[in-house]
C-alpha positions in Angstrom: -56.3 19.3 -98.1 -57.4 19.7 -101.3 -57.5 23.4 -102.9 -60.7 25.4 -103.2 -60.5 24.4 -107.1 -60.2 20.9 -106.9 -62.7 20.9 -103.5 -66.2 18.5 -104.2 -69.3 20.8 -104.7 -72.0 19.0 -102.9 -75.7 18.2 -104.7 -78.8 16.5 -103.9 -78.0 14.5 -107.0 -74.6 13.3 -106.0 -73.8 9.3 -105.7 -73.3 7.9 -102.2 -70.6 5.5 -102.3 -70.9 4.1 -98.5 -73.0 4.9 -95.6 -72.6 4.5 -91.7 -75.8 4.7 -89.5 -75.1 5.7 -86.0 -78.5 4.5 -84.8 -77.4 3.5 -81.4 -77.4 6.7 -80.0 -80.3 8.8 -78.1 -82.5 10.5 -81.2 -80.8 13.7 -80.5 -77.7 12.3 -81.8 -78.5 9.7 -84.4 -76.9 10.6 -87.6 -75.9 9.1 -91.1 -72.6 9.5 -92.3 -71.9 9.1 -96.2 -68.6 9.0 -98.7 -70.3 10.7 -101.6 -68.7 11.5 -105.2 -69.8 14.8 -107.3 -70.5 15.0 -111.1 -67.0 15.5 -111.4 -65.9 12.7 -109.5 -64.5 14.5 -106.8 -65.2 12.5 -103.0 -66.4 14.1 -99.9 -67.9 13.2 -96.7 -71.6 14.3 -95.7 -73.4 14.0 -92.4 -77.2 14.1 -92.0 -79.2 14.0 -89.3 -81.7 11.0 -89.0 -84.1 12.6 -86.9 -85.5 15.8 -86.2 -84.1 16.1 -83.1 -80.4 15.5 -84.1 -81.0 18.8 -86.8 -78.7 21.1 -84.1 -76.5 18.1 -83.6 -75.3 18.0 -87.0 -75.3 21.7 -87.8 -73.3 22.5 -84.9 -70.5 20.9 -86.7 -69.9 23.9 -88.6 -69.2 26.4 -85.6 -67.2 23.7 -84.2 -64.7 23.3 -86.8 -64.5 27.3 -86.7 -63.5 27.3 -82.6 -61.2 24.6 -83.1 -59.4 26.2 -86.0 -58.8 29.0 -84.0 -57.5 27.0 -81.1 -55.1 24.9 -83.0 -54.1 27.9 -84.8 -50.0 27.5 -85.6 -49.8 24.0 -83.9 -49.3 20.4 -85.8 -53.1 20.1 -86.5 -55.2 21.5 -89.2 -59.1 21.2 -88.8 -61.1 19.3 -91.8 -63.2 22.1 -93.4 -67.0 21.7 -92.7 -69.7 23.6 -94.7 -73.3 23.5 -94.0 -75.4 22.2 -97.1 -79.1 22.2 -97.3 -79.3 18.4 -96.1 -76.6 18.5 -93.5 -72.8 19.3 -93.4 -70.1 18.6 -96.0 -66.2 17.8 -95.1 -63.8 17.3 -97.5 -62.5 13.8 -98.1 -58.8 13.8 -96.8 -56.7 11.1 -98.3 -53.6 9.5 -96.2 -52.6 7.1 -93.5 -54.0 7.8 -90.1 -52.1 8.1 -87.0 -53.5 4.7 -86.1 -52.3 3.4 -88.8 -48.9 4.7 -88.0 -48.8 3.7 -84.6 -50.1 0.1 -85.5 -47.2 -0.2 -88.1 -44.5 1.0 -85.4 -45.7 -1.9 -83.1 -46.0 -4.3 -85.8 -42.2 -3.5 -86.9 -41.2 -3.9 -83.4 -40.3 -0.4 -83.3 -41.2 0.1 -79.6 -39.3 3.4 -79.3 -40.8 5.3 -82.6 -44.2 4.2 -81.1 -43.6 5.6 -77.6 -42.1 8.6 -79.5 -45.0 9.0 -82.0 -47.7 9.1 -79.1 -45.4 11.7 -77.2 -45.4 13.9 -80.0 -49.2 13.8 -80.0 -49.6 14.2 -76.4 -47.2 17.1 -76.8 -49.3 18.9 -79.4 -52.7 18.0 -77.6 -51.6 19.7 -74.7 -49.8 22.5 -75.8 -53.2 24.0 -76.3 -54.3 23.6 -72.6 -53.7 26.7 -71.2 -56.2 27.7 -68.1 -56.7 25.4 -65.1 -59.9 23.5 -65.3 -63.0 24.9 -63.7 -66.1 22.7 -63.7 -68.9 24.1 -65.0 -72.7 23.3 -64.9 -72.3 22.1 -68.7 -69.7 20.1 -67.7 -71.5 18.4 -64.7 -74.6 17.9 -67.2 -72.6 15.6 -69.5 -70.4 14.0 -66.5 -72.1 14.6 -63.2 -70.3 15.4 -60.0 -66.6 13.7 -59.5 -63.5 14.7 -58.1 -60.8 15.8 -60.3 -57.1 16.8 -59.2 -56.6 20.3 -58.7 -55.2 22.5 -61.2 -55.6 20.2 -64.4 -54.9 22.1 -67.6 -58.1 22.6 -70.0 -59.1 24.4 -73.1 -62.1 26.5 -73.6 -63.5 24.0 -76.4 -62.9 20.3 -76.4 -62.7 17.6 -79.2 -63.3 14.5 -76.8 -62.8 12.6 -80.2 -59.5 13.5 -80.9 -58.1 9.9 -81.4 -55.5 8.8 -83.1 -58.0 7.7 -86.0 -59.6 10.8 -86.6 -56.3 11.9 -87.4 -54.8 11.9 -91.1 -51.1 12.4 -91.7 -51.3 15.0 -94.8 -49.0 17.2 -96.5 -46.9 16.9 -93.1 -49.6 17.8 -91.3 -52.1 16.2 -88.8 -55.6 16.8 -90.1 -58.5 16.5 -88.1 -61.0 14.6 -89.9 -63.9 14.1 -87.5 -65.0 16.4 -84.9 -68.5 15.5 -84.0 -68.1 15.4 -80.0 -67.0 18.7 -79.6 -67.9 20.6 -76.5 -68.0 24.4 -75.7 -66.9 23.9 -72.2 -63.5 23.3 -70.3 -62.6 19.4 -70.2 -59.3 18.3 -68.9 -57.1 17.8 -71.7 -55.8 14.8 -69.9 -59.4 12.8 -70.7 -58.6 13.4 -74.1 -55.1 11.6 -73.9 -57.1 8.9 -71.7 -59.4 8.5 -74.5 -56.7 7.9 -77.0 -55.1 5.4 -75.1 -58.2 3.8 -74.3 -59.3 3.4 -78.1 -55.8 2.4 -78.9 -55.9 -0.4 -76.4 -59.1 -1.8 -78.1 -57.7 -1.3 -81.7 -57.4 -4.8 -83.0 -54.3 -4.2 -85.2 -52.4 -2.4 -82.0 -53.8 -3.9 -78.8 -51.8 -7.4 -79.3 -48.5 -5.5 -78.8 -49.6 -3.6 -75.8 -48.4 -5.3 -72.9 -48.7 -4.2 -69.3 -45.6 -2.4 -69.4 -46.0 -0.5 -72.6 -49.1 0.6 -71.0 -48.1 2.1 -68.0 -45.3 3.7 -69.8 -47.8 5.8 -71.8 -49.6 6.4 -69.1 -47.2 8.3 -67.6 -46.0 9.8 -70.7 -49.3 11.0 -70.9 -49.3 12.2 -67.4 -52.9 11.0 -66.4 -52.0 8.1 -63.7 -53.5 10.3 -60.7 -57.0 10.7 -62.8 -57.4 7.3 -64.3 -60.5 6.2 -61.9 -62.0 9.9 -62.6 -61.6 9.5 -66.3 -62.8 5.8 -66.7 -66.0 7.2 -64.8 -65.9 10.3 -67.4 -65.7 7.9 -70.3 -68.8 5.8 -69.1 -71.0 9.2 -68.1 -70.2 10.1 -71.9 -71.4 7.1 -73.3 -74.4 7.2 -71.3 -75.0 10.8 -72.7 -74.9 9.4 -75.9 -76.5 6.3 -75.8 -79.4 4.7 -74.2 -78.0 2.2 -71.5 -79.2 -1.0 -73.0 -77.5 -0.2 -76.2 -73.8 0.2 -74.6 -73.4 -3.4 -74.6 -73.7 -3.4 -78.6 -71.5 -0.2 -78.8 -68.8 -1.0 -76.2 -67.8 -4.7 -77.0 -68.6 -6.9 -80.0 -68.6 -10.5 -77.9 -70.5 -11.7 -75.1 -67.3 -12.4 -73.0 -65.9 -8.9 -73.6 -69.2 -7.2 -73.2 -69.6 -9.2 -69.4 -66.0 -7.9 -68.5 -66.8 -4.4 -69.7 -69.7 -4.3 -67.3 -68.3 -5.7 -64.4 -65.1 -3.2 -64.9 -67.3 0.2 -65.7 -70.6 0.1 -64.5 -71.9 0.3 -60.9 -72.8 -2.7 -59.1 -76.3 -2.6 -59.0 -76.4 -1.0 -62.9 -74.2 -4.1 -64.0 -76.6 -6.4 -62.4 -79.6 -4.9 -64.2 -77.6 -5.1 -67.6 -76.4 -8.6 -67.1 -80.3 -9.4 -66.2 -81.0 -8.0 -69.6 -78.5 -9.8 -71.4 -79.5 -13.2 -69.9 -83.1 -12.4 -71.0 -82.0 -11.7 -74.3 -80.1 -14.8 -74.8 -83.2 -16.7 -74.0 -85.4 -15.1 -76.3 -85.8 -17.4 -79.5 
């Protein structure tokens, strides 16, 4: 992390180096993310609401940072600084390799043992703070619906659902959590966070070719999430539907038509899958 004296001082006239628009979401979650540089050449990240409805979502990231910093105090994790600015929030720009980069390199180098050891360390660090048994709340049901989960699953009072490898940068021998937009202030089983880590690792173009059935099974065992896999798949779908209109999920989840069709069949209820397939076929016939 940069020192206070080296931190960027955001202002409206700063230069934007790159921008990512997150528009395939419900209006209350639509944001833009800018990489900016201030007048002294110091870089920082900025998030701004694209709709009036999304302003509370962006503003909540400051409080999320404070809650996560308290949760991870004394662990391997640091939570990247976030401050309110007039038109959104600003984050420190952290340089370094992500855990996803390190995991992919270990796989490319054929170091399966090192790869599993890295994931084991990550799983241990993520679960070490989960010190309460999961009890569903009305807020949990509002996002994930009613579903059955194994009893006694460990959970935390606040949950960063985007604690996945690309969102963690190794800096000064610490694991910096750089993006925690999807933080919820109600308990969620920590196993679901580990499931999402593996889910997106298996979709990573740099890692997926090396993840055969055997190593995937080993990772599920190391994470200890086997008994809840079916429930976690349903939770992931529910989360995506909470964030994005159903019609946009095809564009978000999978880039190609064949993989999109596989995703529909694998994840969506049969009646809804049929509707999505019909929509896709109709779109393909439209000039």
